[in-house]
C-alpha positions in Angstrom: 12.5 -16.8 -5.4 10.0 -14.9 -3.2 6.9 -15.1 -1.7 5.1 -12.7 -4.5 7.6 -13.3 -7.3 9.6 -16.0 -9.1 12.8 -14.3 -10.4 13.9 -10.6 -11.3 14.0 -11.3 -14.8 9.9 -12.6 -14.9 9.2 -8.5 -14.9 11.2 -8.0 -18.1 7.5 -8.5 -20.3 6.7 -5.4 -18.3 9.7 -3.4 -19.4 9.6 -3.0 -23.0 12.5 -2.2 -24.6 14.9 -2.7 -21.7 17.5 -5.8 -21.9 17.9 -7.9 -19.3 21.8 -8.6 -19.0 23.2 -9.5 -15.8 23.5 -6.5 -14.0 19.9 -5.7 -14.9 18.6 -8.9 -13.8 20.5 -8.6 -10.5 18.8 -5.2 -10.0 15.1 -6.8 -10.9 16.0 -9.1 -8.3 16.8 -6.6 -5.8 13.6 -4.6 -6.8 11.4 -7.5 -6.1 12.7 -8.3 -2.9 12.3 -4.6 -2.1 8.7 -4.6 -3.3 7.9 -7.8 -1.6 8.9 -6.1 2.0 6.8 -3.3 1.1 3.9 -5.4 0.6 4.4 -7.4 3.9 4.9 -4.1 5.7 1.1 -3.1 4.6 -0.7 -6.5 5.0 0.8 -7.8 7.9 -1.5 -5.8 10.0 -4.3 -8.2 8.7 -2.9 -11.3 7.4 -0.5 -13.8 8.6 2.3 -13.8 5.6 4.3 -16.3 7.5 3.0 -19.3 5.3 2.7 -17.8 2.1 5.2 -19.1 -0.6 5.2 -18.3 -4.4 2.7 -21.0 -5.0 0.1 -20.1 -2.1 0.2 -16.4 -1.9 -3.1 -14.5 -2.9 -2.9 -13.6 -6.4 -3.4 -9.9 -6.0 -0.1 -9.9 -4.6 1.8 -11.3 -7.6 0.5 -8.5 -9.7 1.5 -5.7 -6.9 4.7 -6.8 -6.7 5.1 -6.6 -10.1 4.0 -3.2 -10.3 6.1 -2.0 -7.4 9.2 -4.1 -8.7 8.7 -2.0 -12.1 8.6 1.2 -10.4 11.4 0.2 -8.3 13.3 -0.6 -11.4 12.6 2.8 -13.4 13.5 4.8 -10.3 16.7 2.8 -10.2 17.5 3.0 -14.0 16.4 6.6 -14.5 19.3 8.3 -12.7 16.8 11.2 -11.8 15.2 12.0 -14.8 11.6 13.3 -14.7 10.0 10.6 -17.3 11.6 7.8 -15.4 10.1 9.1 -12.0 6.9 9.7 -14.1 6.9 6.2 -15.2 7.8 4.6 -11.9 5.1 6.6 -10.4 2.5 5.4 -12.9 3.3 1.7 -11.4 3.6 2.4 -8.1 0.8 4.9 -7.2 -2.2 2.4 -8.0 -0.3 -0.6 -6.2 0.2 1.5 -2.9 -3.0 2.7 -3.0 -4.3 -0.8 -3.2 -2.0 -1.6 -0.2 -3.2 1.1 2.0 -6.7 0.3 1.2 -5.9 -3.5 2.4 -3.9 -2.1 5.5 -6.9 0.1 6.2 -9.4 -2.4 5.9 -11.3 -0.9 2.9 -10.3 -3.9 0.7 -9.6 -7.6 1.0 -7.3 -10.3 -0.3 -8.9 -13.4 -2.2 -7.4 -16.6 -2.4 -7.3 -18.3 -6.2 -10.9 -19.8 -5.9 -12.1 -16.1 -5.5 -12.8 -16.5 -1.7 -12.1 -14.0 1.1 -9.1 -14.8 3.0 -9.9 -14.4 6.8 -8.1 -11.6 8.6 -5.6 -12.8 11.5 -6.8 -12.7 15.0 -5.9 -9.3 15.7 -7.7 -8.0 12.2 -11.1 -9.7 13.2 -11.8 -7.5 16.2 -11.3 -4.2 13.9 -13.8 -1.6 14.7 -15.6 -1.1 11.2 -16.5 2.5 12.3 -14.4 5.7 12.1 -14.9 9.3 12.9 -13.3 10.3 9.8 -16.8 12.1 8.8 -17.6 13.2 12.3 -18.9 16.6 13.0 -17.9 17.6 16.1 -21.1 19.0 18.3 -19.0 21.6 20.3 -18.1 23.6 17.2 -14.1 23.3 17.8 -11.4 23.5 15.4 -9.0 20.6 14.8 -7.4 19.6 18.2 -3.9 20.9 16.4 -5.1 24.5 16.2 -6.7 24.7 19.5 -6.2 27.3 22.0 -7.7 28.9 25.0 -10.9 31.2 23.8 -11.8 33.4 26.9 -14.9 33.5 25.4 -15.8 30.1 24.1 -18.7 29.4 26.7 -20.5 32.4 25.4 -20.1 31.7 21.7 -21.2 27.9 21.9 -24.3 29.4 23.8 -25.2 31.9 21.1 -24.7 29.4 18.2 -27.2 27.5 19.6 -30.0 30.0 20.2 
C-alpha cells in the first residue's frame, strides 16, 4: 500500500481486457510505486508529503496515480508497439500536465472537503509574478543567441527615433 494507491490490482478496472494474474499484479504494484515516486517529485516542492497516507492524501493524487500507473503498465506490457505507446501517452500526458501545473503554482491541491491545502513554508513565499511574457525594452534577442554587435548602440538609438 502506498500513499496514493491501495494495491496494484486496484487499477485493473481501468485496464479493460487485461488479465490480472500474479505477474501482472506484481507489475501493477511496481507501476503504482513508480507513479507515486513521480508524483512526489513534482509536489514536494510545494507540499509536505511526509504526513500523507492512503486515507489522508488529497483526492486528486489518487486519480493522478491511477493514470500514471496505467500508463506505465501499457508501456511495460506493450513491448514497444506504437499502439501501446499511444495508449500510455493518453493516460500519462494529462497527469503530467496536472503535476507540472501544481509544481509551477498554476494549480493547487484540495482536501476531501474542497479546501485548498496550504503550501509548505517555502512555497508560501513564492513570487506570484513571472517574466515569461515580458518584452525586453532594449530590443535584445534571447540571451543564448547573444553575441557582440559593433553597431548595437546605433541600432538601439535608431529604433528610438
